[in-house]
C-alpha positions as CSV (number, residue, x, y, z in Angstrom):
1,M,145.8,143.6,190.0
2,D,145.4,145.1,193.5
3,F,142.7,147.5,194.7
4,Q,144.9,150.6,194.3
5,E,145.7,149.7,190.7
6,I,142.0,149.2,190.0
7,M,141.2,152.6,191.5
8,K,144.0,154.3,189.5
9,K,142.7,152.7,186.3
10,A,139.2,153.8,187.2
11,Q,140.3,157.4,187.7
12,Q,142.2,157.4,184.4
13,L,139.1,156.1,182.6
14,Q,136.9,158.7,184.4
15,S,139.3,161.5,183.3
16,Q,139.4,160.2,179.7
17,M,135.6,160.0,179.6
18,G,135.2,163.5,180.8
19,T,137.6,164.8,178.1
20,D,135.8,162.7,175.5
21,L,132.4,163.9,176.5
22,A,133.4,167.6,176.4
23,N,134.9,167.1,173.0
24,M,131.9,165.3,171.4
25,A,129.7,167.2,168.9
26,I,126.3,165.5,168.4
27,E,124.1,167.1,165.9
28,S,120.3,166.7,165.9
29,T,117.6,168.3,163.8
30,A,113.9,168.9,163.8
31,G,111.4,170.1,161.2
32,G,113.3,168.5,158.3
33,G,116.4,170.4,159.3
34,A,114.8,173.8,159.9
35,I,116.2,173.6,163.5
36,R,119.7,172.2,164.1
37,V,121.1,171.7,167.5
38,V,124.7,170.7,168.3
39,M,125.3,169.4,171.8
40,N,128.4,168.1,173.5
41,G,128.6,165.0,175.7
42,V,128.0,167.0,178.9
43,K,124.7,168.2,177.4
44,E,125.7,171.7,176.7
45,V,124.2,173.3,173.5
46,T,127.2,174.5,171.5
47,K,125.2,175.7,168.5
48,L,121.6,176.3,167.5
49,D,120.6,177.1,163.9
50,I,117.1,178.3,163.1
51,S,115.7,178.6,159.6
52,P,114.6,182.3,159.1
53,E,111.2,181.1,157.9
54,L,110.3,179.8,161.3
55,T,110.5,183.2,163.0
56,Q,107.1,184.1,161.5
57,D,105.4,181.5,163.7
58,P,106.7,181.7,167.3
59,E,104.6,178.7,168.5
60,M,105.9,176.4,165.8
61,L,109.4,177.7,166.4
62,A,109.1,176.8,170.1
63,D,107.7,173.4,169.3
64,M,110.6,172.6,166.9
65,I,113.3,173.9,169.3
66,Q,111.8,171.7,172.0
67,A,111.8,168.7,169.6
68,A,115.4,169.3,168.5
69,L,116.6,169.7,172.1
70,N,114.8,166.5,173.2
71,R,116.3,164.6,170.3
72,A,119.7,166.0,171.0
73,Y,119.5,164.9,174.7
74,S,118.5,161.4,173.6
75,D,121.3,161.2,171.0
76,V,123.9,162.3,173.6
77,D,122.6,159.7,176.1
78,Q,123.0,157.0,173.4
79,K,126.4,158.2,172.4
80,I,127.6,158.2,176.0
81,K,126.2,154.6,176.5
82,E,128.1,153.5,173.4
83,R,131.3,155.2,174.5
84,M,131.1,153.7,178.0
85,S,130.5,150.3,176.6
86,T,133.6,150.6,174.4
87,M,135.8,151.9,177.2
88,L,134.6,149.1,179.5
89,G,135.2,146.4,176.9
90,G,131.5,145.8,176.3
91,F,130.4,145.8,180.0
92,D,127.2,147.7,180.5
93,P,127.3,149.4,184.0
94,S,123.5,149.6,184.1
95,T,123.4,145.9,184.6
96,I,125.3,146.0,188.0
97,S,122.0,146.1,189.9
98,N,121.1,142.8,188.4
99,L,124.0,141.2,190.2
100,F,122.3,141.8,193.6
101,K,118.9,140.3,192.8
């Protein structure tokens, strides 16, 4: 496989990954499900559900929204890592820097 073929394959993988990320729907919750966040793979919140009982306590509401969002970001990062590993046949790109030590 020559360099141009490798670059073409890399571009195809990048395009596919972008489409896959935009179409992901990762759901995370906080407060036993009182807050539900749905986020796509490009870390855009696509849905936010808040239990009506939480609106009585703005401070608790803010804390739970923050917890749900932080969990969602972490869940998306994990899903991306899993998807990248699958697309790259098990190769973990975060280990590239180890090659130069």
